[in-house]
N, CA, C and O atoms as CSV, one atom per row, in Angstrom:
chain,resi,resn,atom,element,x,y,z
A,1,UNK,N,N,-1.944,17.188,-24.158
A,1,UNK,CA,C,-2.021,16.108,-23.331
A,1,UNK,C,C,-3.505,15.428,-23.607
A,1,UNK,O,O,-4.343,16.237,-24.003
A,2,UNK,N,N,-3.907,14.202,-23.471
A,2,UNK,CA,C,-4.837,13.402,-23.546
A,2,UNK,C,C,-6.028,13.590,-22.751
A,2,UNK,O,O,-5.622,14.053,-21.686
A,3,UNK,N,N,-7.232,13.479,-22.709
A,3,UNK,CA,C,-8.156,13.647,-21.730
A,3,UNK,C,C,-7.743,13.071,-20.545
A,3,UNK,O,O,-7.779,13.671,-19.471
A,4,UNK,N,N,-7.257,11.662,-20.718
A,4,UNK,CA,C,-7.087,10.451,-19.328
A,4,UNK,C,C,-5.354,10.588,-18.909
A,4,UNK,O,O,-4.810,9.578,-18.463
A,5,UNK,N,N,-4.584,11.797,-19.066
A,5,UNK,CA,C,-3.229,11.940,-18.826
A,5,UNK,C,C,-2.790,11.849,-17.664
A,5,UNK,O,O,-1.650,11.583,-17.283
A,6,UNK,N,N,-4.291,12.215,-16.733
A,6,UNK,CA,C,-3.145,12.543,-15.291
A,6,UNK,C,C,-4.287,11.252,-14.515
A,6,UNK,O,O,-5.345,10.874,-15.016
A,7,UNK,N,N,-3.650,10.737,-13.106
A,7,UNK,CA,C,-4.458,10.014,-12.219
A,7,UNK,C,C,-5.800,11.012,-11.550
A,7,UNK,O,O,-5.815,12.161,-11.107
A,8,UNK,N,N,-6.597,10.234,-11.678
A,8,UNK,CA,C,-7.937,10.949,-11.055
A,8,UNK,C,C,-7.996,11.042,-9.421
A,8,UNK,O,O,-7.121,10.385,-8.857
A,9,UNK,N,N,-8.795,11.678,-8.681
A,9,UNK,CA,C,-8.666,11.900,-7.609
A,9,UNK,C,C,-8.341,10.941,-6.586
A,9,UNK,O,O,-7.580,11.288,-5.683
A,10,UNK,N,N,-8.959,9.441,-6.622
A,10,UNK,CA,C,-9.160,8.311,-5.908
A,10,UNK,C,C,-7.788,7.148,-6.552
A,10,UNK,O,O,-7.704,6.005,-6.103
A,11,UNK,N,N,-6.829,7.668,-7.609
A,11,UNK,CA,C,-5.880,6.988,-7.831
A,11,UNK,C,C,-4.793,7.547,-7.402
A,11,UNK,O,O,-4.737,8.755,-7.168
A,12,UNK,N,N,-3.647,6.613,-7.225
A,12,UNK,CA,C,-2.314,7.161,-6.887
A,12,UNK,C,C,-1.445,7.591,-7.778
A,12,UNK,O,O,-1.444,7.148,-8.927
A,13,UNK,N,N,-0.686,8.414,-7.399
A,13,UNK,CA,C,0.535,9.108,-8.389
A,13,UNK,C,C,1.349,7.690,-9.330
A,13,UNK,O,O,1.708,6.612,-8.856
A,14,UNK,N,N,1.424,8.017,-10.318
A,14,UNK,CA,C,2.420,6.766,-10.963
A,14,UNK,C,C,3.780,7.879,-11.333
A,14,UNK,O,O,4.487,7.770,-12.335
A,15,UNK,N,N,3.927,8.902,-10.309
A,15,UNK,CA,C,5.096,9.527,-10.766
A,15,UNK,C,C,6.396,8.576,-10.719
A,15,UNK,O,O,6.443,7.721,-9.835
A,16,UNK,N,N,7.298,8.680,-11.507
A,16,UNK,CA,C,8.715,7.794,-11.261
A,16,UNK,C,C,9.700,8.347,-10.639
A,16,UNK,O,O,10.242,9.285,-11.224
A,17,UNK,N,N,10.016,8.103,-9.824
A,17,UNK,CA,C,11.246,8.647,-9.028
A,17,UNK,C,C,12.513,8.669,-9.776
A,17,UNK,O,O,12.634,7.974,-10.784
A,18,UNK,N,N,13.444,9.402,-9.361
A,18,UNK,CA,C,14.790,9.567,-10.361
A,18,UNK,C,C,15.323,8.440,-10.361
A,18,UNK,O,O,15.204,7.519,-9.553
A,19,UNK,N,N,15.908,8.518,-11.268
A,19,UNK,CA,C,16.726,6.725,-11.750
A,19,UNK,C,C,18.156,7.020,-10.958
A,19,UNK,O,O,18.097,8.212,-10.657
A,20,UNK,N,N,18.914,6.689,-10.672
A,20,UNK,CA,C,20.097,6.302,-9.896
A,20,UNK,C,C,20.860,5.935,-11.139
A,20,UNK,O,O,20.487,4.972,-11.808
A,21,UNK,N,N,21.889,6.637,-11.480
A,21,UNK,CA,C,23.401,6.647,-12.367
A,21,UNK,C,C,24.095,5.476,-11.949
A,21,UNK,O,O,24.411,4.888,-12.984
A,22,UNK,N,N,24.445,4.915,-11.074
A,22,UNK,CA,C,24.993,4.031,-10.042
A,22,UNK,C,C,24.674,2.735,-10.342
A,22,UNK,O,O,25.539,1.864,-10.434
A,23,UNK,N,N,23.303,2.497,-10.531
A,23,UNK,CA,C,22.388,1.515,-10.385
A,23,UNK,C,C,22.363,0.754,-11.573
A,23,UNK,O,O,21.285,1.111,-12.049
A,24,UNK,N,N,22.958,-0.253,-12.549
A,24,UNK,CA,C,23.073,-0.495,-14.024
A,24,UNK,C,C,21.217,-1.273,-13.945
A,24,UNK,O,O,20.652,-1.625,-14.980
A,25,UNK,N,N,20.706,-1.374,-12.872
A,25,UNK,CA,C,19.330,-1.931,-13.069
A,25,UNK,C,C,18.271,-1.314,-12.539
A,25,UNK,O,O,17.184,-1.852,-12.325
A,26,UNK,N,N,18.622,0.072,-12.268
A,26,UNK,CA,C,17.544,0.645,-12.171
A,26,UNK,C,C,16.529,1.279,-12.819
A,26,UNK,O,O,15.503,1.704,-12.288
A,27,UNK,N,N,16.876,1.350,-14.177
A,27,UNK,CA,C,15.381,1.505,-15.360
A,27,UNK,C,C,14.789,0.452,-15.470
A,27,UNK,O,O,13.922,0.487,-16.343
A,28,UNK,N,N,14.929,-0.869,-14.734
A,28,UNK,CA,C,14.393,-2.096,-15.022
A,28,UNK,C,C,13.339,-1.849,-13.376
A,28,UNK,O,O,12.387,-2.621,-13.255
A,29,UNK,N,N,13.499,-1.137,-12.598
A,29,UNK,CA,C,12.910,-1.576,-11.080
A,29,UNK,C,C,11.384,-1.503,-11.112
A,29,UNK,O,O,10.514,-2.133,-10.512
A,30,UNK,N,N,11.343,-0.116,-12.386
A,30,UNK,CA,C,9.751,0.233,-12.586
A,30,UNK,C,C,8.632,-1.204,-12.929
A,30,UNK,O,O,7.446,-1.249,-12.604
A,31,UNK,N,N,9.347,-2.211,-13.607
A,31,UNK,CA,C,8.497,-3.173,-14.046
A,31,UNK,C,C,8.134,-4.426,-13.010
A,31,UNK,O,O,7.381,-5.369,-13.254
A,32,UNK,N,N,9.121,-4.089,-11.390
A,32,UNK,CA,C,8.610,-4.801,-10.573
A,32,UNK,C,C,7.787,-4.309,-9.854
A,32,UNK,O,O,7.305,-5.083,-9.028
A,33,UNK,N,N,7.340,-3.036,-9.847
A,33,UNK,CA,C,6.186,-2.230,-9.026
A,33,UNK,C,C,4.675,-3.025,-9.418
A,33,UNK,O,O,4.202,-3.552,-10.425
A,34,UNK,N,N,4.241,-2.787,-8.044
A,34,UNK,CA,C,2.867,-3.798,-8.220
A,34,UNK,C,C,2.020,-2.665,-8.947
A,34,UNK,O,O,2.418,-1.500,-8.920
A,35,UNK,N,N,0.648,-3.083,-9.706
A,35,UNK,CA,C,-0.160,-2.360,-10.314
A,35,UNK,C,C,-0.715,-1.455,-9.394
A,35,UNK,O,O,-1.078,-1.712,-8.246
A,36,UNK,N,N,-0.752,-0.412,-9.962
A,36,UNK,CA,C,-1.271,0.910,-9.245
A,36,UNK,C,C,-0.835,1.014,-7.744
A,36,UNK,O,O,-1.502,1.450,-6.805
A,37,UNK,N,N,0.700,0.409,-7.733
A,37,UNK,CA,C,1.185,0.209,-6.245
A,37,UNK,C,C,0.385,-0.104,-5.439
A,37,UNK,O,O,0.268,0.690,-4.506
A,38,UNK,N,N,-0.263,-1.012,-5.422
A,38,UNK,CA,C,-1.163,-2.110,-4.443
A,38,UNK,C,C,-0.424,-3.054,-4.369
A,38,UNK,O,O,-0.436,-3.897,-5.266
A,39,UNK,N,N,0.656,-3.196,-2.972
A,39,UNK,CA,C,1.152,-4.219,-2.649
A,39,UNK,C,C,0.318,-5.209,-2.107
A,39,UNK,O,O,0.643,-6.389,-2.243
A,40,UNK,N,N,-0.957,-4.828,-1.371
A,40,UNK,CA,C,-2.059,-6.056,-0.670
A,40,UNK,C,C,-3.295,-5.634,-1.240
A,40,UNK,O,O,-3.864,-4.570,-1.484
A,41,UNK,N,N,-3.551,-7.146,-1.392
A,41,UNK,CA,C,-5.085,-6.868,-1.777
A,41,UNK,C,C,-6.032,-8.110,-1.168
A,41,UNK,O,O,-5.601,-9.140,-0.649
A,42,UNK,N,N,-7.180,-7.807,-1.332
A,42,UNK,CA,C,-8.204,-9.147,-0.978
A,42,UNK,C,C,-9.079,-9.502,-1.498
A,42,UNK,O,O,-9.766,-8.538,-1.834
A,43,UNK,N,N,-9.629,-10.716,-1.883
A,43,UNK,CA,C,-10.746,-11.083,-3.198
A,43,UNK,C,C,-11.209,-11.682,-2.604
A,43,UNK,O,O,-10.524,-12.407,-1.882
A,44,UNK,N,N,-12.566,-11.748,-2.542
A,44,UNK,CA,C,-13.698,-12.755,-1.910
A,44,UNK,C,C,-13.346,-14.668,-2.828
A,44,UNK,O,O,-13.130,-15.152,-3.939
A,45,UNK,N,N,-13.459,-14.951,-1.827
A,45,UNK,CA,C,-13.317,-16.568,-2.250
A,45,UNK,C,C,-14.003,-16.980,-2.503
A,45,UNK,O,O,-13.914,-18.165,-2.185
A,46,UNK,N,N,-15.074,-16.705,-3.111
A,46,UNK,CA,C,-16.300,-17.146,-3.672
A,46,UNK,C,C,-16.860,-16.431,-5.051
A,46,UNK,O,O,-17.865,-16.734,-5.693
A,47,UNK,N,N,-15.882,-15.375,-5.310
A,47,UNK,CA,C,-16.330,-14.558,-6.598
A,47,UNK,C,C,-17.383,-13.481,-5.962
A,47,UNK,O,O,-17.971,-13.514,-4.881
A,48,UNK,N,N,-17.406,-12.718,-6.791
A,48,UNK,CA,C,-18.283,-11.693,-7.048
A,48,UNK,C,C,-17.670,-10.040,-6.484
A,48,UNK,O,O,-16.446,-9.912,-6.453
A,49,UNK,N,N,-18.354,-9.097,-6.151
A,49,UNK,CA,C,-17.855,-7.701,-5.835
A,49,UNK,C,C,-17.205,-7.941,-4.458
A,49,UNK,O,O,-17.530,-8.777,-3.615
A,50,UNK,N,N,-16.388,-7.184,-4.421
A,50,UNK,CA,C,-15.101,-7.193,-2.781
A,50,UNK,C,C,-15.894,-6.440,-1.828
A,50,UNK,O,O,-15.508,-6.472,-0.659
A,51,UNK,N,N,-17.521,-5.385,-2.274
A,51,UNK,CA,C,-17.950,-5.178,-1.219
A,51,UNK,C,C,-19.368,-5.676,-0.883
A,51,UNK,O,O,-20.189,-5.085,-0.183
A,52,UNK,N,N,-19.512,-6.825,-1.479
A,52,UNK,CA,C,-20.765,-7.604,-1.135
A,52,UNK,C,C,-20.545,-8.692,-0.139
A,52,UNK,O,O,-19.417,-9.182,-0.093
A,53,UNK,N,N,-21.490,-9.144,0.683
A,53,UNK,CA,C,-21.396,-10.178,1.458
A,53,UNK,C,C,-20.144,-9.824,2.536
A,53,UNK,O,O,-19.207,-10.604,2.712
A,54,UNK,N,N,-20.268,-8.583,3.200
A,54,UNK,CA,C,-19.062,-8.374,3.752
A,54,UNK,C,C,-18.791,-9.553,5.209
A,54,UNK,O,O,-17.751,-9.579,5.867
A,55,UNK,N,N,-19.791,-10.286,5.405
A,55,UNK,CA,C,-19.448,-11.331,6.206
A,55,UNK,C,C,-18.511,-12.515,6.376
A,55,UNK,O,O,-17.890,-13.001,7.322
A,56,UNK,N,N,-18.670,-12.814,4.943
A,56,UNK,CA,C,-17.663,-13.935,4.181
A,56,UNK,C,C,-16.334,-13.922,4.060
A,56,UNK,O,O,-15.932,-12.765,3.930
A,57,UNK,N,N,-15.402,-14.795,4.047
A,57,UNK,CA,C,-14.152,-14.832,3.998
A,57,UNK,C,C,-13.515,-14.255,2.413
A,57,UNK,O,O,-14.028,-14.146,1.299
A,58,UNK,N,N,-12.314,-14.000,2.900
A,58,UNK,CA,C,-11.806,-13.405,1.589
A,58,UNK,C,C,-10.399,-13.835,1.365
A,58,UNK,O,O,-9.941,-14.055,2.486
A,59,UNK,N,N,-9.605,-14.033,0.575
A,59,UNK,CA,C,-8.487,-14.506,-0.125
A,59,UNK,C,C,-7.421,-13.008,0.455
A,59,UNK,O,O,-7.845,-11.856,0.359
A,60,UNK,N,N,-6.238,-13.301,0.946
A,60,UNK,CA,C,-5.623,-12.364,0.982
A,60,UNK,C,C,-4.319,-12.371,-0.128
A,60,UNK,O,O,-3.928,-13.519,-0.341
A,61,UNK,N,N,-3.533,-11.261,-0.917
A,61,UNK,CA,C,-2.876,-11.628,-1.374
A,61,UNK,C,C,-1.608,-10.649,-1.609
A,61,UNK,O,O,-1.802,-9.479,-1.282
A,62,UNK,N,N,-0.591,-10.910,-2.028
A,62,UNK,CA,C,0.410,-9.850,-1.690
A,62,UNK,C,C,1.424,-9.748,-2.623
A,62,UNK,O,O,2.262,-10.606,-2.347
A,63,UNK,N,N,1.778,-9.055,-3.680
A,63,UNK,CA,C,2.459,-8.693,-4.489
A,63,UNK,C,C,3.933,-8.810,-4.270
A,63,UNK,O,O,4.501,-8.100,-3.441
A,64,UNK,N,N,4.751,-9.960,-5.217
A,64,UNK,CA,C,6.238,-10.386,-4.915
A,64,UNK,C,C,7.174,-9.955,-5.533
A,64,UNK,O,O,8.311,-10.424,-5.495
A,65,UNK,N,N,6.833,-9.068,-6.138
A,65,UNK,CA,C,7.806,-8.510,-7.464
A,65,UNK,C,C,7.355,-9.147,-8.807
A,65,UNK,O,O,7.852,-8.452,-9.694
A,66,UNK,N,N,6.728,-10.028,-9.280
A,66,UNK,CA,C,6.264,-10.761,-10.292
A,66,UNK,C,C,4.579,-10.677,-10.414
A,66,UNK,O,O,3.899,-10.221,-11.332
A,67,UNK,N,N,4.247,-11.175,-9.381
A,67,UNK,CA,C,2.813,-11.505,-9.624
A,67,UNK,C,C,1.978,-11.586,-8.151
A,67,UNK,O,O,2.706,-11.633,-7.160
A,68,UNK,N,N,0.608,-11.604,-7.935
A,68,UNK,CA,C,-0.064,-11.541,-6.700
A,68,UNK,C,C,0.221,-13.240,-6.152
A,68,UNK,O,O,0.060,-14.173,-6.939
A,69,UNK,N,N,0.540,-13.399,-5.095
A,69,UNK,CA,C,0.814,-14.855,-4.297
A,69,UNK,C,C,-0.397,-14.688,-3.256
A,69,UNK,O,O,-0.640,-13.601,-2.731
A,70,UNK,N,N,-1.193,-15.940,-2.980
A,70,UNK,CA,C,-1.831,-15.871,-1.674
A,70,UNK,C,C,-0.742,-16.009,-0.399
A,70,UNK,O,O,0.270,-16.706,-0.469
A,71,UNK,N,N,-1.079,-15.326,0.620
A,71,UNK,CA,C,-0.584,-15.503,1.959
A,71,UNK,C,C,-1.811,-16.008,3.024
A,71,UNK,O,O,-1.510,-16.044,4.217
A,72,UNK,N,N,-3.034,-16.355,2.665
A,72,UNK,CA,C,-3.717,-16.374,3.860
A,72,UNK,C,C,-5.495,-16.033,3.306
A,72,UNK,O,O,-5.918,-15.917,2.156
A,73,UNK,N,N,-6.069,-15.963,4.324
A,73,UNK,CA,C,-7.556,-15.833,4.481
A,73,UNK,C,C,-7.545,-14.779,5.643
A,73,UNK,O,O,-6.633,-14.670,6.462
A,74,UNK,N,N,-8.584,-14.087,5.606
A,74,UNK,CA,C,-9.326,-13.284,6.676
A,74,UNK,C,C,-10.817,-13.754,6.577
A,74,UNK,O,O,-11.371,-14.135,5.546
A,75,UNK,N,N,-11.328,-13.668,7.727
A,75,UNK,CA,C,-12.729,-14.392,8.213
A,75,UNK,C,C,-13.779,-13.297,7.762
A,75,UNK,O,O,-14.957,-13.559,8.006
A,76,UNK,N,N,-13.480,-12.076,7.119
A,76,UNK,CA,C,-14.924,-11.138,6.718
A,76,UNK,C,C,-13.949,-9.814,6.006
A,76,UNK,O,O,-12.743,-9.765,5.763
A,77,UNK,N,N,-14.726,-9.104,5.864
A,77,UNK,CA,C,-14.437,-7.851,4.787
A,77,UNK,C,C,-13.298,-6.698,6.036
A,77,UNK,O,O,-12.239,-6.129,5.771
A,78,UNK,N,N,-13.859,-6.715,6.976
A,78,UNK,CA,C,-13.244,-5.695,8.332
A,78,UNK,C,C,-11.770,-6.014,8.435
A,78,UNK,O,O,-10.845,-5.210,8.325
A,79,UNK,N,N,-11.683,-7.515,8.700
A,79,UNK,CA,C,-10.309,-8.003,9.175
A,79,UNK,C,C,-9.203,-7.790,7.769
A,79,UNK,O,O,-8.014,-7.484,7.863
A,80,UNK,N,N,-9.784,-7.985,6.788
A,80,UNK,CA,C,-9.174,-7.919,5.341
A,80,UNK,C,C,-8.813,-6.385,5.254
A,80,UNK,O,O,-7.599,-6.185,5.232
A,81,UNK,N,N,-9.394,-5.566,5.214
A,81,UNK,CA,C,-9.207,-4.405,5.011
A,81,UNK,C,C,-8.116,-3.601,6.096
A,81,UNK,O,O,-7.347,-2.652,5.943
A,82,UNK,N,N,-8.432,-4.410,7.168
A,82,UNK,CA,C,-7.161,-4.432,8.083
A,82,UNK,C,C,-5.942,-4.382,8.181
A,82,UNK,O,O,-5.033,-3.660,8.590
A,83,UNK,N,N,-6.265,-5.923,7.410
A,83,UNK,CA,C,-4.685,-6.425,6.909
A,83,UNK,C,C,-4.010,-5.772,5.750
A,83,UNK,O,O,-2.793,-5.874,5.591
A,84,UNK,N,N,-4.705,-5.169,5.018
A,84,UNK,CA,C,-4.259,-4.446,3.737
A,84,UNK,C,C,-3.678,-3.377,4.411
A,84,UNK,O,O,-2.491,-3.248,4.111
A,85,UNK,N,N,-4.201,-2.352,5.428
A,85,UNK,CA,C,-3.942,-1.241,5.831
A,85,UNK,C,C,-2.989,-1.239,6.516
A,85,UNK,O,O,-2.252,-0.258,6.417
A,86,UNK,N,N,-2.537,-2.577,7.702
A,86,UNK,CA,C,-0.937,-2.492,8.026
A,86,UNK,C,C,-0.094,-2.151,7.300
A,86,UNK,O,O,0.647,-1.242,7.674
A,87,UNK,N,N,0.103,-2.775,5.961
A,87,UNK,CA,C,1.554,-2.077,5.029
A,87,UNK,C,C,1.101,-0.612,4.898
A,87,UNK,O,O,2.211,-0.191,5.224
A,88,UNK,N,N,0.517,0.324,4.729
A,88,UNK,CA,C,0.485,0.966,4.457
A,88,UNK,C,C,0.700,2.067,6.057
A,88,UNK,O,O,1.167,3.200,5.939
A,89,UNK,N,N,0.271,1.489,7.489
A,89,UNK,CA,C,0.848,1.940,8.039
A,89,UNK,C,C,2.319,2.143,8.697
A,89,UNK,O,O,2.750,3.014,9.453
A,90,UNK,N,N,3.018,0.805,8.016
A,90,UNK,CA,C,3.989,0.331,8.310
A,90,UNK,C,C,4.921,1.395,7.825
A,90,UNK,O,O,5.771,2.009,8.470
A,91,UNK,N,N,4.536,1.511,6.332
A,91,UNK,CA,C,5.772,2.262,5.631
A,91,UNK,C,C,5.285,3.868,5.763
A,91,UNK,O,O,5.864,4.702,5.068
A,92,UNK,N,N,4.233,4.266,6.650
A,92,UNK,CA,C,4.449,5.972,6.773
A,92,UNK,C,C,4.988,6.397,7.547
A,92,UNK,O,O,5.124,7.619,7.607
């Protein structure tokens, strides 16, 4: 095992669930998963780090199975973080 073989404490597990033998496309489903299992994310509209200028607007993006697509904007960083957290609360 290499030095970087496992995710760190701040990274979600990349363990794959058992592949269903009855589903012929089950082996390909992992390719449609979002990178690092992040299905929603926010980005500053004018570039820069996401933690800087928390009072500026953010672009909201959602994973559609192939890429991130824009779905709206948030007026500031706390609103964007709340939107990202809504999906986590719904799946819990």
